[in-house]
C-alpha positions as CSV (number, residue, x, y, z in Angstrom):
1,M,131.8,131.4,187.9
2,T,130.5,128.8,185.5
3,P,132.5,126.1,183.7
4,V,131.9,126.4,179.9
5,F,134.5,124.0,178.5
6,E,136.1,120.7,179.7
7,A,139.4,120.2,178.0
8,L,141.4,117.0,177.4
9,N,144.7,118.7,177.9
10,S,146.3,122.0,179.0
11,L,147.0,123.3,175.5
12,E,143.3,122.9,174.5
13,A,142.1,124.7,177.6
14,H,144.5,127.6,177.1
15,L,143.6,127.9,173.4
16,V,139.9,128.3,174.4
17,K,140.8,130.7,177.2
18,I,142.8,132.9,174.7
19,R,140.0,132.9,172.3
20,L,137.4,134.0,174.9
21,I,139.7,136.7,176.2
22,G,140.2,137.9,172.6
23,E,136.4,138.2,172.4
24,G,136.3,140.3,175.5
25,I,135.3,137.6,178.0
26,E,137.4,137.1,181.1
27,A,138.3,133.4,181.4
28,Q,140.3,131.2,183.7
29,V,141.6,127.7,183.4
30,G,141.0,125.6,186.5
31,G,142.6,122.2,187.3
32,D,145.8,122.8,185.4
33,Y,147.9,121.4,188.3
34,L,145.6,118.5,189.1
35,Q,146.6,116.7,186.0
36,G,150.0,115.8,187.4
37,A,148.5,114.5,190.7
38,M,147.5,111.2,189.1
39,G,151.2,110.4,188.1
40,E,151.7,108.9,184.6
41,L,148.0,108.3,183.9
42,P,146.0,111.2,182.4
43,A,143.5,112.7,184.8
44,L,140.4,113.5,182.9
45,G,137.6,115.8,183.9
46,F,139.7,118.2,186.0
47,L,140.7,120.8,183.4
48,K,137.9,123.3,182.7
49,V,137.6,126.8,181.4
50,W,135.5,129.1,183.7
51,V,133.8,132.4,183.0
52,E,131.6,134.8,184.9
53,D,128.0,133.6,185.0
54,R,126.7,136.5,182.9
55,D,129.2,135.6,180.1
56,A,128.5,131.9,180.0
57,P,125.9,131.8,177.1
58,R,128.1,134.0,174.9
59,A,131.2,131.9,175.7
60,K,129.4,128.7,174.9
61,A,128.4,130.1,171.5
62,I,132.0,131.1,170.7
63,I,133.2,127.7,171.7
64,A,130.6,126.0,169.5
65,R,131.8,128.1,166.6
66,M,135.4,127.1,167.3
67,N,134.4,123.4,167.1
68,D,132.5,123.8,163.8
69,P,134.6,122.1,161.1
70,A,132.9,124.3,158.4
71,D,134.5,127.4,160.0
72,N,138.2,126.7,159.9
73,D,139.2,130.3,160.8
74,E,137.3,130.2,164.0
75,R,139.6,127.4,165.4
76,L,142.6,129.7,165.2
77,P,143.4,131.9,168.3
78,P,143.0,135.6,167.8
79,E,146.0,137.6,166.7
80,L,147.7,139.5,169.5
81,P,147.6,143.3,169.2
């Protein structure tokens, strides 16, 4: 497994995960429960989205498109079937 995205918060991590799954890439969020371990202070650097090694290049390209301000539709999660 390869980390492809480091999130600032759980919502951001899960939005990326949902997008990748919508594109046919299995993804997992790691470090969700570690954020609370630091108490009231935000714990940064623990929350990551992971994909299979073979899917990493494609996942990074999808994430790059999500962060492109010129492509507003790419930032929305995919519609559920």
